[in-house]
C-alpha positions as CSV (number, residue, x, y, z in Angstrom):
1,M,0.2,0.2,-0.3
2,T,1.4,3.4,-1.1
3,V,0.9,6.8,1.0
4,R,0.1,9.7,-0.8
5,R,1.1,12.8,0.3
6,Q,-1.6,15.7,1.0
7,R,-2.3,18.0,-1.5
8,T,-2.4,21.7,-0.2
9,S,-3.2,25.0,-1.4
10,Y,-3.5,28.4,-0.3
11,G,-6.2,30.6,-1.4
12,L,-8.6,33.6,-0.5
13,V,-11.7,33.0,0.9
14,I,-14.7,34.0,-1.1
15,S,-18.1,33.2,0.7
16,D,-18.7,32.0,4.5
17,K,-22.4,31.8,3.8
18,M,-22.6,27.8,4.3
19,E,-22.5,26.0,7.5
20,K,-18.9,24.6,8.0
21,T,-18.1,25.3,4.3
22,V,-15.8,28.0,2.6
23,V,-15.6,29.1,-0.9
24,V,-11.7,29.2,-1.1
25,A,-10.5,30.6,-4.8
26,V,-7.0,29.7,-5.4
27,P,-5.3,31.6,-8.3
28,R,-2.3,30.0,-10.4
29,L,-0.6,30.6,-13.7
30,V,-1.0,28.8,-16.6
31,S,1.3,29.7,-20.0
32,H,-1.4,30.0,-23.5
33,A,-1.1,26.8,-25.5
34,L,-0.6,28.8,-28.9
35,Y,0.5,32.2,-27.8
36,G,2.9,31.5,-24.8
37,K,1.8,34.4,-22.7
38,V,1.3,33.6,-18.4
39,V,-2.9,34.1,-17.9
40,R,-3.7,33.9,-14.5
41,R,-6.7,31.4,-13.6
42,L,-8.9,31.1,-10.6
43,T,-10.1,27.9,-9.4
44,K,-12.7,28.0,-6.6
45,L,-12.8,25.3,-4.6
46,K,-15.2,24.0,-1.3
47,A,-13.4,23.2,1.9
48,H,-14.4,22.0,5.2
49,D,-14.4,24.6,7.9
50,E,-15.2,22.3,11.1
51,K,-15.0,25.7,14.1
52,N,-16.8,28.3,11.4
53,E,-13.5,30.2,12.2
54,S,-12.8,31.7,8.4
55,R,-14.7,35.0,7.1
56,T,-14.3,36.9,4.0
57,G,-11.1,38.1,3.2
58,D,-8.8,35.5,5.3
59,R,-5.9,33.9,3.1
60,V,-6.0,30.2,4.3
61,K,-4.6,27.1,3.8
62,I,-6.3,24.2,2.6
63,V,-5.3,20.3,2.2
64,E,-6.9,17.5,0.0
65,T,-8.9,15.3,2.2
66,R,-11.7,12.4,1.6
67,P,-14.8,13.4,-0.1
68,L,-16.6,15.1,2.5
69,S,-19.9,15.5,-0.2
70,K,-20.4,15.8,-3.6
71,D,-17.8,18.5,-4.2
72,K,-16.4,18.8,-1.3
73,H,-13.1,17.4,-1.1
74,W,-10.6,19.8,0.6
75,R,-10.6,21.4,4.2
76,V,-9.1,24.4,6.0
77,A,-5.7,23.4,8.0
78,A,-4.8,27.2,9.3
79,I,-5.8,30.7,8.8
80,I,-2.8,32.4,7.5
81,E,-4.0,36.1,7.4
82,R,-7.0,37.3,8.7
83,G,-8.9,39.8,6.1
84,E,-10.6,43.0,7.0
85,Q,-13.8,42.5,8.3
86,S,-16.8,45.2,8.4
87,P,-18.4,45.2,11.9
88,S,-21.4,43.2,11.9
89,P,-25.1,44.8,12.6
């Protein structure tokens, strides 16, 4: 049996409206197939946040995990940097 290393990514929380789930935008740079120009691409991933600590604007580290739901295969490992928050009413 081989042990597979967990993939890790860093991204920005763009939505925290779900219970125990955040949507994380992970940017990447890709070379255009024909023209060779480096283009920015954005991948939106749903990540499990057990304690509901992450808020919109936070920079987080996410790690790949077993499937937790239909499209949730990542979990928040750490909050790297807190984003600026507007006061809640």
